[in-house]
A tleap script that builds the chain and sets N, CA, C and O, in Angstrom:
source leaprc.protein.ff14SB
mol = sequence {
  NMET ASP LEU LEU GLU GLU TYR ALA ASP TYR
  LEU GLY CYS GLN TYR LEU SER ASP LEU ARG
  TYR LEU LYS ILE SER PRO GLN GLN ALA ARG
  ARG ILE GLU MET LEU PRO ASP SER GLY HIE
  THR LEU ASP GLU TYR ASN GLU ALA ALA ARG
  TYR ILE LEU GLY ALA SER ALA PRO TYR SER
  SER ILE ARG GLU ALA ARG GLN ALA ILE ILE
  GLU GLY LEU MET ARG CARG
}
set mol.1.N position { 1.233 -0.449 -11.706 }
set mol.1.CA position { 0.563 -0.197 -10.446 }
set mol.1.C position { 1.604 0.342 -9.464 }
set mol.1.O position { 2.699 -0.207 -9.341 }
set mol.2.N position { 1.247 1.427 -8.763 }
set mol.2.CA position { 2.226 1.953 -7.809 }
set mol.2.C position { 2.197 1.139 -6.515 }
set mol.2.O position { 1.294 0.330 -6.300 }
set mol.3.N position { 3.168 1.355 -5.683 }
set mol.3.CA position { 3.370 0.531 -4.490 }
set mol.3.C position { 2.180 0.592 -3.534 }
set mol.3.O position { 1.753 -0.440 -3.018 }
set mol.4.N position { 1.643 1.781 -3.293 }
set mol.4.CA position { 0.491 1.888 -2.392 }
set mol.4.C position { -0.706 1.115 -2.930 }
set mol.4.O position { -1.387 0.421 -2.174 }
set mol.5.N position { -0.963 1.228 -4.215 }
set mol.5.CA position { -2.066 0.476 -4.823 }
set mol.5.C position { -1.821 -1.023 -4.711 }
set mol.5.O position { -2.745 -1.795 -4.454 }
set mol.6.N position { -0.580 -1.424 -4.903 }
set mol.6.CA position { -0.220 -2.839 -4.812 }
set mol.6.C position { -0.466 -3.373 -3.396 }
set mol.6.O position { -1.035 -4.452 -3.231 }
set mol.7.N position { -0.041 -2.625 -2.382 }
set mol.7.CA position { -0.272 -3.038 -0.995 }
set mol.7.C position { -1.762 -3.084 -0.688 }
set mol.7.O position { -2.242 -4.043 -0.084 }
set mol.8.N position { -2.499 -2.054 -1.100 }
set mol.8.CA position { -3.943 -2.019 -0.837 }
set mol.8.C position { -4.637 -3.208 -1.486 }
set mol.8.O position { -5.483 -3.852 -0.867 }
set mol.9.N position { -4.285 -3.495 -2.710 }
set mol.9.CA position { -4.883 -4.629 -3.415 }
set mol.9.C position { -4.504 -5.942 -2.737 }
set mol.9.O position { -5.357 -6.801 -2.512 }
set mol.10.N position { -3.252 -6.089 -2.422 }
set mol.10.CA position { -2.754 -7.327 -1.822 }
set mol.10.C position { -3.399 -7.592 -0.460 }
set mol.10.O position { -3.659 -8.741 -0.102 }
set mol.11.N position { -3.655 -6.519 0.297 }
set mol.11.CA position { -4.217 -6.664 1.641 }
set mol.11.C position { -5.740 -6.580 1.658 }
set mol.11.O position { -6.356 -6.616 2.723 }
set mol.12.N position { -6.346 -6.469 0.476 }
set mol.12.CA position { -7.806 -6.491 0.383 }
set mol.12.C position { -8.489 -5.202 0.790 }
set mol.12.O position { -9.639 -5.222 1.228 }
set mol.13.N position { -7.802 -4.087 0.652 }
set mol.13.CA position { -8.387 -2.793 1.001 }
set mol.13.C position { -9.233 -2.283 -0.163 }
set mol.13.O position { -8.829 -2.364 -1.323 }
set mol.14.N position { -10.401 -1.761 0.162 }
set mol.14.CA position { -11.250 -1.193 -0.876 }
set mol.14.C position { -10.709 0.169 -1.321 }
set mol.14.O position { -10.796 0.531 -2.494 }
set mol.15.N position { -10.153 0.912 -0.370 }
set mol.15.CA position { -9.623 2.249 -0.648 }
set mol.15.C position { -8.178 2.337 -0.149 }
set mol.15.O position { -7.797 1.650 0.799 }
set mol.16.N position { -7.388 3.180 -0.793 }
set mol.16.CA position { -6.011 3.390 -0.333 }
set mol.16.C position { -5.986 3.859 1.114 }
set mol.16.O position { -5.121 3.451 1.889 }
set mol.17.N position { -6.928 4.708 1.476 }
set mol.17.CA position { -6.947 5.248 2.839 }
set mol.17.C position { -7.129 4.163 3.892 }
set mol.17.O position { -6.797 4.381 5.057 }
set mol.18.N position { -7.646 3.003 3.510 }
set mol.18.CA position { -7.778 1.892 4.461 }
set mol.18.C position { -6.417 1.460 4.995 }
set mol.18.O position { -6.329 0.930 6.102 }
set mol.19.N position { -5.362 1.678 4.227 }
set mol.19.CA position { -4.017 1.299 4.665 }
set mol.19.C position { -3.601 2.045 5.935 }
set mol.19.O position { -2.780 1.549 6.706 }
set mol.20.N position { -4.161 3.225 6.151 }
set mol.20.CA position { -3.798 4.016 7.333 }
set mol.20.C position { -4.365 3.437 8.622 }
set mol.20.O position { -3.895 3.771 9.710 }
set mol.21.N position { -5.363 2.579 8.512 }
set mol.21.CA position { -6.049 2.062 9.703 }
set mol.21.C position { -5.988 0.544 9.824 }
set mol.21.O position { -6.450 -0.020 10.816 }
set mol.22.N position { -5.438 -0.101 8.847 }
set mol.22.CA position { -5.418 -1.557 8.780 }
set mol.22.C position { -4.431 -2.153 9.779 }
set mol.22.O position { -3.337 -1.623 9.974 }
set mol.23.N position { -4.823 -3.251 10.405 }
set mol.23.CA position { -3.897 -4.033 11.236 }
set mol.23.C position { -3.729 -5.375 10.545 }
set mol.23.O position { -4.709 -6.030 10.191 }
set mol.24.N position { -2.474 -5.783 10.355 }
set mol.24.CA position { -2.216 -7.039 9.652 }
set mol.24.C position { -1.800 -8.131 10.628 }
set mol.24.O position { -1.317 -7.865 11.728 }
set mol.25.N position { -1.999 -9.345 10.195 }
set mol.25.CA position { -1.619 -10.519 10.984 }
set mol.25.C position { -0.151 -10.872 10.703 }
set mol.25.O position { 0.427 -10.396 9.726 }
set mol.26.N position { 0.441 -11.697 11.553 }
set mol.26.CA position { 1.814 -12.154 11.282 }
set mol.26.C position { 1.925 -12.877 9.930 }
set mol.26.O position { 2.949 -12.772 9.255 }
set mol.27.N position { 0.888 -13.601 9.541 }
set mol.27.CA position { 0.913 -14.295 8.249 }
set mol.27.C position { 0.938 -13.288 7.099 }
set mol.27.O position { 1.672 -13.471 6.128 }
set mol.28.N position { 0.137 -12.225 7.206 }
set mol.28.CA position { 0.152 -11.193 6.171 }
set mol.28.C position { 1.513 -10.501 6.131 }
set mol.28.O position { 2.016 -10.178 5.055 }
set mol.29.N position { 2.097 -10.279 7.281 }
set mol.29.CA position { 3.420 -9.645 7.338 }
set mol.29.C position { 4.453 -10.494 6.610 }
set mol.29.O position { 5.264 -9.969 5.848 }
set mol.30.N position { 4.428 -11.804 6.841 }
set mol.30.CA position { 5.382 -12.686 6.155 }
set mol.30.C position { 5.175 -12.651 4.646 }
set mol.30.O position { 6.137 -12.682 3.879 }
set mol.31.N position { 3.912 -12.586 4.222 }
set mol.31.CA position { 3.654 -12.538 2.782 }
set mol.31.C position { 4.137 -11.224 2.179 }
set mol.31.O position { 4.652 -11.207 1.061 }
set mol.32.N position { 3.975 -10.125 2.910 }
set mol.32.CA position { 4.468 -8.836 2.422 }
set mol.32.C position { 5.988 -8.882 2.296 }
set mol.32.O position { 6.549 -8.370 1.328 }
set mol.33.N position { 6.649 -9.494 3.268 }
set mol.33.CA position { 8.109 -9.613 3.209 }
set mol.33.C position { 8.562 -10.377 1.974 }
set mol.33.O position { 9.657 -10.142 1.462 }
set mol.34.N position { 7.735 -11.281 1.500 }
set mol.34.CA position { 8.098 -12.108 0.350 }
set mol.34.C position { 7.747 -11.466 -0.998 }
set mol.34.O position { 8.149 -11.974 -2.044 }
set mol.35.N position { 7.001 -10.352 -0.980 }
set mol.35.CA position { 6.671 -9.685 -2.239 }
set mol.35.C position { 7.946 -9.151 -2.877 }
set mol.35.O position { 8.798 -8.600 -2.180 }
set mol.36.N position { 8.088 -9.303 -4.176 }
set mol.36.CA position { 9.279 -8.752 -4.833 }
set mol.36.C position { 9.233 -7.228 -4.823 }
set mol.36.O position { 8.172 -6.636 -5.020 }
set mol.37.N position { 10.376 -6.595 -4.594 }
set mol.37.CA position { 10.408 -5.140 -4.596 }
set mol.37.C position { 10.896 -4.583 -5.921 }
set mol.37.O position { 11.049 -3.371 -6.074 }
set mol.38.N position { 11.138 -5.454 -6.865 }
set mol.38.CA position { 11.587 -4.988 -8.177 }
set mol.38.C position { 10.495 -4.143 -8.817 }
set mol.38.O position { 9.304 -4.423 -8.684 }
set mol.39.N position { 10.924 -3.130 -9.495 }
set mol.39.CA position { 9.972 -2.246 -10.151 }
set mol.39.C position { 9.556 -1.076 -9.281 }
set mol.39.O position { 8.862 -0.173 -9.749 }
set mol.40.N position { 9.974 -1.077 -8.009 }
set mol.40.CA position { 9.649 0.031 -7.113 }
set mol.40.C position { 10.947 0.614 -6.572 }
set mol.40.O position { 11.883 -0.108 -6.229 }
set mol.41.N position { 10.974 1.922 -6.505 }
set mol.41.CA position { 12.177 2.623 -6.062 }
set mol.41.C position { 12.140 2.870 -4.553 }
set mol.41.O position { 11.102 2.719 -3.909 }
set mol.42.N position { 13.280 3.250 -4.014 }
set mol.42.CA position { 13.351 3.629 -2.608 }
set mol.42.C position { 12.437 4.821 -2.343 }
set mol.42.O position { 11.805 4.890 -1.290 }
set mol.43.N position { 12.360 5.756 -3.280 }
set mol.43.CA position { 11.455 6.902 -3.119 }
set mol.43.C position { 10.007 6.444 -2.968 }
set mol.43.O position { 9.268 6.995 -2.152 }
set mol.44.N position { 9.593 5.442 -3.743 }
set mol.44.CA position { 8.229 4.925 -3.634 }
set mol.44.C position { 8.001 4.281 -2.265 }
set mol.44.O position { 6.939 4.450 -1.665 }
set mol.45.N position { 8.990 3.551 -1.778 }
set mol.45.CA position { 8.859 2.942 -0.450 }
set mol.45.C position { 8.800 4.007 0.638 }
set mol.45.O position { 8.023 3.876 1.584 }
set mol.46.N position { 9.604 5.055 0.521 }
set mol.46.CA position { 9.551 6.142 1.496 }
set mol.46.C position { 8.206 6.856 1.440 }
set mol.46.O position { 7.654 7.221 2.478 }
set mol.47.N position { 7.679 7.057 0.245 }
set mol.47.CA position { 6.363 7.677 0.092 }
set mol.47.C position { 5.282 6.799 0.731 }
set mol.47.O position { 4.401 7.304 1.426 }
set mol.48.N position { 5.350 5.497 0.496 }
set mol.48.CA position { 4.381 4.571 1.084 }
set mol.48.C position { 4.480 4.596 2.608 }
set mol.48.O position { 3.458 4.590 3.294 }
set mol.49.N position { 5.689 4.623 3.138 }
set mol.49.CA position { 5.874 4.673 4.592 }
set mol.49.C position { 5.291 5.957 5.163 }
set mol.49.O position { 4.630 5.923 6.201 }
set mol.50.N position { 5.521 7.083 4.508 }
set mol.50.CA position { 4.951 8.357 4.973 }
set mol.50.C position { 3.431 8.294 4.968 }
set mol.50.O position { 2.785 8.741 5.916 }
set mol.51.N position { 2.862 7.742 3.905 }
set mol.51.CA position { 1.405 7.681 3.785 }
set mol.51.C position { 0.800 6.743 4.828 }
set mol.51.O position { -0.171 7.103 5.494 }
set mol.52.N position { 1.356 5.563 4.971 }
set mol.52.CA position { 0.784 4.549 5.864 }
set mol.52.C position { 1.060 4.866 7.331 }
set mol.52.O position { 0.184 4.689 8.178 }
set mol.53.N position { 2.264 5.331 7.636 }
set mol.53.CA position { 2.683 5.519 9.022 }
set mol.53.C position { 2.534 6.945 9.516 }
set mol.53.O position { 2.668 7.196 10.714 }
set mol.54.N position { 2.264 7.876 8.631 }
set mol.54.CA position { 2.274 9.278 9.005 }
set mol.54.C position { 3.683 9.811 8.822 }
set mol.54.O position { 4.483 9.223 8.094 }
set mol.55.N position { 3.988 10.907 9.472 }
set mol.55.CA position { 5.307 11.515 9.326 }
set mol.55.C position { 6.389 10.547 9.785 }
set mol.55.O position { 6.336 10.017 10.895 }
set mol.56.N position { 7.344 10.331 8.941 }
set mol.56.CA position { 8.476 9.476 9.294 }
set mol.56.C position { 9.701 9.928 8.521 }
set mol.56.O position { 9.598 10.512 7.443 }
set mol.57.N position { 10.849 9.648 9.090 }
set mol.57.CA position { 12.100 9.994 8.426 }
set mol.57.C position { 12.279 9.109 7.201 }
set mol.57.O position { 11.804 7.973 7.185 }
set mol.58.N position { 12.951 9.611 6.185 }
set mol.58.CA position { 13.205 8.755 5.022 }
set mol.58.C position { 14.126 7.595 5.403 }
set mol.58.O position { 15.036 7.745 6.219 }
set mol.59.N position { 13.874 6.470 4.810 }
set mol.59.CA position { 14.670 5.270 5.065 }
set mol.59.C position { 15.784 5.177 4.036 }
set mol.59.O position { 15.658 5.689 2.923 }
set mol.60.N position { 16.869 4.524 4.412 }
set mol.60.CA position { 18.032 4.470 3.530 }
set mol.60.C position { 18.045 3.245 2.629 }
set mol.60.O position { 18.889 3.139 1.739 }
set mol.61.N position { 17.104 2.305 2.854 }
set mol.61.CA position { 17.030 1.136 1.980 }
set mol.61.C position { 15.580 0.682 1.858 }
set mol.61.O position { 14.745 0.975 2.713 }
set mol.62.N position { 15.305 -0.030 0.791 }
set mol.62.CA position { 13.968 -0.579 0.575 }
set mol.62.C position { 13.626 -1.544 1.699 }
set mol.62.O position { 12.506 -1.541 2.210 }
set mol.63.N position { 14.577 -2.355 2.077 }
set mol.63.CA position { 14.334 -3.337 3.148 }
set mol.63.C position { 13.936 -2.651 4.452 }
set mol.63.O position { 13.010 -3.089 5.134 }
set mol.64.N position { 14.637 -1.580 4.792 }
set mol.64.CA position { 14.344 -0.833 6.015 }
set mol.64.C position { 12.948 -0.203 5.955 }
set mol.64.O position { 12.202 -0.254 6.933 }
set mol.65.N position { 12.598 0.384 4.823 }
set mol.65.CA position { 11.277 1.000 4.665 }
set mol.65.C position { 10.175 -0.046 4.729 }
set mol.65.O position { 9.158 0.160 5.391 }
set mol.66.N position { 10.371 -1.160 4.049 }
set mol.66.CA position { 9.363 -2.224 4.058 }
set mol.66.C position { 9.168 -2.749 5.480 }
set mol.66.O position { 8.037 -2.977 5.907 }
set mol.67.N position { 10.261 -2.941 6.210 }
set mol.67.CA position { 10.162 -3.444 7.583 }
set mol.67.C position { 9.409 -2.456 8.465 }
set mol.67.O position { 8.606 -2.869 9.303 }
set mol.68.N position { 9.652 -1.166 8.294 }
set mol.68.CA position { 8.940 -0.150 9.079 }
set mol.68.C position { 7.446 -0.180 8.769 }
set mol.68.O position { 6.621 -0.051 9.674 }
set mol.69.N position { 7.098 -0.350 7.502 }
set mol.69.CA position { 5.688 -0.436 7.107 }
set mol.69.C position { 5.044 -1.655 7.760 }
set mol.69.O position { 3.957 -1.558 8.329 }
set mol.70.N position { 5.707 -2.785 7.678 }
set mol.70.CA position { 5.168 -4.022 8.257 }
set mol.70.C position { 4.979 -3.867 9.765 }
set mol.70.O position { 3.921 -4.200 10.298 }
set mol.71.N position { 5.997 -3.365 10.445 }
set mol.71.CA position { 5.903 -3.201 11.898 }
set mol.71.C position { 4.791 -2.231 12.273 }
set mol.71.O position { 4.066 -2.455 13.243 }
set mol.72.N position { 4.656 -1.152 11.502 }
set mol.72.CA position { 3.588 -0.192 11.762 }
set mol.72.C position { 2.209 -0.800 11.574 }
set mol.72.O position { 1.302 -0.547 12.367 }
set mol.73.N position { 2.049 -1.597 10.537 }
set mol.73.CA position { 0.756 -2.236 10.276 }
set mol.73.C position { 0.435 -3.308 11.315 }
set mol.73.O position { -0.737 -3.564 11.590 }
set mol.74.N position { 1.438 -3.925 11.885 }
set mol.74.CA position { 1.199 -4.958 12.900 }
set mol.74.C position { 0.890 -4.355 14.275 }
set mol.74.O position { 0.211 -4.988 15.084 }
set mol.75.N position { 1.376 -3.148 14.546 }
set mol.75.CA position { 1.204 -2.521 15.864 }
set mol.75.C position { -0.187 -1.957 16.096 }
set mol.75.O position { -0.557 -1.693 17.240 }
set mol.76.N position { -0.938 -1.774 15.079 }
set mol.76.CA position { -2.228 -1.096 15.244 }
set mol.76.C position { -3.204 -1.881 16.040 }
set mol.76.O position { -4.328 -1.431 16.258 }
savepdb mol mol.pdb
quit
């Protein structure tokens, strides 16, 4: 399962596109932070960040990309 599908499934989205409009709670954010990132590359995290957040600069680490995704999902 790719990273976007994993996030959509984990957050209960029926469609991948729901990730673009979803607002998450602090509890969901903490759970996302605890998900293992093994099996996913930095490129996959950058792709997920671009898809979920719109245009964004590439991140230099998985942790940085994941944090940007979480912050973006919480700000909506």
